C-alpha positions as CSV (number, residue, x, y, z in Angstrom):
1,M,93.7,92.1,95.8
2,K,97.0,91.1,97.4
3,K,98.1,87.5,96.8
4,I,99.6,85.1,99.4
5,F,101.9,82.2,98.9
6,N,100.2,78.8,99.2
7,L,102.6,77.4,101.8
8,F,101.2,73.9,101.4
9,L,102.2,73.9,97.7
10,V,105.5,75.5,98.6
11,A,106.2,72.5,100.9
12,L,105.6,70.2,97.9
13,G,108.0,72.2,95.8
14,V,105.4,73.8,93.6
15,T,106.1,77.4,92.5
16,G,102.8,79.2,92.4
17,L,100.6,81.7,94.1
18,T,97.0,81.5,95.2
19,S,94.6,83.7,93.3
20,C,91.2,85.1,93.5
21,L,89.0,82.7,91.6
22,D,85.5,83.5,90.3
23,E,83.9,80.4,91.7
24,E,80.8,79.5,93.6
25,P,81.4,80.3,97.3
26,F,81.9,77.3,99.7
27,F,79.6,79.0,102.2
28,N,76.6,81.2,102.5
29,P,77.8,84.6,103.9
30,E,74.4,85.1,105.5
31,E,75.0,82.0,107.6
32,V,78.4,83.1,108.9
33,Q,78.4,84.9,112.2
34,N,80.6,87.9,112.9
35,V,83.1,87.8,115.8
36,I,84.6,90.6,117.9
37,E,88.4,90.5,117.9
38,F,91.6,92.4,118.0
39,Y,92.9,93.6,114.6
40,S,96.1,95.1,113.3
41,S,96.3,98.9,113.4
42,N,98.6,99.0,110.3
43,N,96.7,96.4,108.2
44,L,99.6,93.9,108.4
45,A,98.8,90.3,109.3
46,P,99.8,89.3,112.8
47,A,103.6,89.0,113.1
48,S,103.2,85.7,114.9
49,T,103.0,82.3,113.1
50,A,99.6,80.9,112.3
51,T,100.1,78.3,115.1
52,A,101.1,80.7,117.8
53,V,99.4,80.3,121.2
54,Y,98.3,84.0,120.9
55,P,98.4,86.4,117.9
56,M,101.0,89.1,118.1
57,F,100.8,92.5,116.6
58,R,103.8,94.8,116.1
59,N,103.5,98.5,116.8
60,S,106.1,101.2,116.3
61,V,105.7,104.6,117.9
62,E,107.5,108.0,117.8
63,I,109.8,108.7,120.7
64,A,108.0,111.2,123.0
65,P,106.9,111.7,126.6
66,E,103.5,110.5,125.6
67,V,102.2,108.9,122.3
68,D,99.0,107.2,121.4
69,L,99.0,103.4,120.8
70,P,95.9,102.5,118.8
71,I,94.2,99.2,119.6
72,V,91.7,98.3,116.9
73,I,88.7,96.2,117.8
74,K,87.0,94.7,114.8
75,Y,83.5,93.3,114.2
76,A,84.9,90.7,111.8
77,G,82.8,88.9,109.3
78,P,80.4,89.5,106.4
79,N,78.1,92.0,108.3
80,V,78.4,95.4,109.9
81,A,77.4,96.0,113.5
82,P,73.6,95.7,113.8
83,E,73.7,98.2,116.8
84,D,76.2,100.0,118.9
85,I,78.5,97.4,120.4
86,T,80.3,98.3,123.6
87,V,83.5,96.3,124.1
88,T,85.5,96.1,127.3
89,V,89.3,95.5,127.2
90,A,91.6,94.7,130.0
91,I,95.3,94.2,130.6
92,A,95.8,90.4,130.5
93,D,97.8,88.3,132.9
94,A,101.6,88.9,132.6
95,G,102.1,85.1,132.3
96,I,100.8,85.4,128.7
97,I,104.0,87.1,127.7
98,E,106.0,84.2,129.2
99,E,103.7,81.7,127.5
100,Y,104.1,83.5,124.1
101,N,107.9,83.7,124.5
102,E,108.1,79.9,125.2
103,D,105.8,79.0,122.4
104,Q,107.4,81.3,119.7
105,D,111.0,81.3,121.0
106,E,110.8,85.1,121.6
107,H,112.2,87.3,124.3
108,F,109.5,89.9,125.0
109,V,109.6,91.9,128.2
110,L,106.3,93.0,129.9
111,L,105.9,96.8,129.4
112,P,106.3,98.4,132.8
113,S,103.0,99.7,134.2
114,E,104.4,103.1,134.8
115,W,105.3,103.5,131.1
116,Y,101.6,103.5,129.9
117,S,98.1,104.5,130.9
118,M,94.7,103.3,129.8
119,P,92.3,106.3,129.9
120,T,89.3,104.1,129.3
121,T,88.7,100.3,129.1
122,T,85.7,100.5,126.8
123,V,85.2,101.3,123.2
124,T,82.0,101.3,121.0
125,I,81.8,99.9,117.6
126,P,79.0,102.2,116.0
127,K,76.0,100.7,114.4
128,G,76.7,100.1,110.7
129,Q,80.4,100.1,111.2
130,R,83.0,97.3,111.5
131,E,85.6,98.6,114.0
132,A,86.6,101.1,116.7
133,T,89.9,102.1,118.2
134,L,90.9,102.1,121.9
135,T,93.8,104.4,122.7
136,I,96.5,103.6,125.2
137,K,98.9,106.3,126.2
138,V,102.6,105.2,126.1
139,R,105.7,106.9,127.5
140,S,107.9,105.9,124.6
141,D,110.8,108.1,125.7
142,M,111.5,105.4,128.3
143,F,112.0,102.7,125.7
144,D,115.4,101.4,124.4
145,Y,116.4,99.0,121.6
146,D,118.0,96.5,124.0
147,N,114.6,95.0,125.0
148,S,111.5,94.0,123.1
149,Y,108.5,95.3,125.1
150,A,105.0,93.9,124.8
151,L,101.6,94.4,126.4
152,P,99.1,91.5,126.7
153,L,95.4,92.6,126.2
154,T,92.2,90.7,126.4
155,I,88.6,91.4,125.4
156,T,86.6,90.6,128.5
157,S,83.0,91.4,127.4
158,A,80.8,92.8,124.6
159,S,77.3,94.2,124.9
160,Q,76.3,92.2,121.8
161,G,77.7,89.6,119.6
162,I,80.3,86.8,119.8
163,I,83.8,87.3,121.2
164,S,86.4,85.5,119.0
165,G,88.0,82.4,120.5
166,N,91.3,82.9,118.7
167,F,91.8,86.7,118.7
168,N,90.2,87.7,122.0
169,T,93.6,87.8,123.6
170,A,96.7,89.2,121.9
171,V,100.2,90.3,122.5
172,F,101.0,93.8,121.4
173,A,104.7,94.4,120.7
174,I,105.6,98.1,121.2
175,G,108.9,99.7,120.3
176,P,110.4,103.1,119.2
177,K,110.6,103.8,115.5
178,N,114.0,103.5,113.9
179,K,115.4,105.8,111.2
180,Y,114.3,103.5,108.4
181,H,110.6,103.3,109.5
182,G,108.0,104.9,107.2
183,L,106.3,105.0,103.8
184,Y,108.2,104.2,100.6
185,T,107.6,104.4,96.9
186,N,108.0,100.7,96.1
187,T,109.0,99.4,92.6
188,F,108.8,95.7,92.6
189,S,109.1,92.6,90.4
190,R,109.0,88.9,90.5
191,T,110.6,87.1,87.5
192,R,111.4,83.6,86.4
193,R,115.0,82.6,85.8
194,D,114.6,83.2,82.1
195,G,113.7,86.8,82.8
196,S,110.0,86.5,82.0
197,V,107.9,88.6,84.4
198,I,105.4,87.1,86.8
199,V,104.4,90.4,88.4
200,S,105.7,93.9,88.5
201,G,104.6,97.4,89.4
202,T,104.9,100.4,91.7
203,N,103.0,101.1,94.9
204,T,103.3,102.6,98.3
205,A,104.8,100.3,100.9
206,E,105.1,100.8,104.7
207,L,108.1,99.4,106.6
208,T,107.7,99.1,110.4
209,T,110.3,98.9,113.1
210,T,111.2,95.6,114.7
211,G,114.5,96.7,116.2
212,A,117.2,99.3,116.0
213,N,118.2,98.2,112.5
214,S,115.4,95.8,111.4
215,L,112.1,96.2,109.6
216,L,108.9,94.4,108.7
217,G,106.9,94.7,105.6
218,N,105.1,92.6,103.0
219,L,106.9,90.3,100.6
220,I,108.3,92.7,97.9
221,G,105.6,95.1,99.1
222,Y,103.0,93.2,97.0
223,Y,102.3,89.7,98.5
224,S,100.7,89.4,101.9
225,N,103.5,87.2,103.3
226,L,105.6,88.9,105.9
227,Q,109.1,90.0,105.0
228,Y,111.7,90.8,107.6
229,M,114.8,92.9,106.7
230,S,117.8,93.2,109.0
231,I,120.3,95.9,108.1
232,D,124.0,95.7,109.1
233,P,124.9,99.3,110.0
234,A,128.6,98.5,109.4
235,T,128.3,97.2,105.9
236,N,124.7,98.3,105.0
237,K,124.1,94.7,103.8
238,I,120.4,93.6,104.3
239,T,119.4,90.1,105.2
240,V,115.9,89.2,104.1
241,T,113.8,86.5,105.7
242,S,110.2,85.4,105.3
243,P,108.5,82.7,107.5
244,G,108.1,79.4,105.6
245,I,109.9,80.6,102.5
246,A,113.5,79.6,101.6
247,I,115.5,82.7,100.5
248,T,118.8,82.4,98.7
249,E,121.2,84.5,96.7
250,D,120.3,87.6,98.8
251,V,122.2,90.6,97.6
252,S,120.1,93.3,99.2
253,Y,121.6,96.5,100.6
254,Y,120.8,100.0,102.0
255,D,122.3,103.1,100.4
256,P,122.9,105.6,103.2
257,A,123.6,108.5,100.7
258,T,120.1,108.2,99.1
259,R,118.4,106.3,101.9
260,I,117.1,103.9,99.2
261,I,116.6,100.3,100.1
262,H,117.5,97.8,97.4
263,I,116.1,94.2,97.7
264,Q,117.1,91.3,95.5
265,Y,117.0,87.6,96.3
266,V,115.8,84.2,95.0
267,A,112.7,82.5,96.4
268,L,110.7,79.6,94.9
269,N,113.2,79.6,92.0
270,T,112.1,83.1,91.0
271,V,114.0,86.4,91.4
272,M,112.4,88.9,93.8
273,K,113.3,92.6,93.5
274,Q,112.4,95.9,95.2
275,T,113.6,99.4,95.1
276,L,112.2,101.4,98.1
277,V,112.5,105.1,97.9
278,P,111.7,106.9,101.2
279,R,108.7,109.3,101.3
280,F,109.6,110.8,104.6
């Protein structure tokens, strides 16, 4: 499974990663109750910090007169839905966007109501399943890269089960895909200063749009930590950032001739590398 940095240990200056340990569980799964909540449509963690007033999910869409924006509702926990669960979703109060902006120092603009439609406000998680998808129709040809648009949604009711207290309301950032957005063949490595390898391999990584020349993915396409990449179109230099992780010696760049993204920087006194070859 993917690993995540133990940020508590990072704060203490310890270089290490959490791992899946074969130990006795701290809880009995049968005693844990599922909750109904919003979930990421691209399997990325929320783009907001863990302490954010609301979770925020980023969504990038093709530019067209009408595109589908999938909103995933999950029956989260150890069990599947015991019966069909009908969930009702509503557009939340516009003040949530302002509250989120103030809390996270962001600048999201409420998506104008004439730029989207909600054909239905209910979705059903089938018995024996864990999630269902509600579709919002979006007029993405109206978007621009000068503003960051978002839509606040809330789960108002469920025919059965417990609605999450943390992920029952969320901010969904919506923007047009940029030219770098898509799936890549990702060759990655993390090595110590002496060259010894901690982890390496090749997989498929998805980079999603956060702006005209910026992207979001996972740390070197392997760890669950979020990794942001900002590309300077004048120099093709890439600046990499990751919340809670100090990044130095960043020599990342984009090759416009091959469209390959080269990532290399130092974090936690280890060298992180990626070669991302587009598959689109």
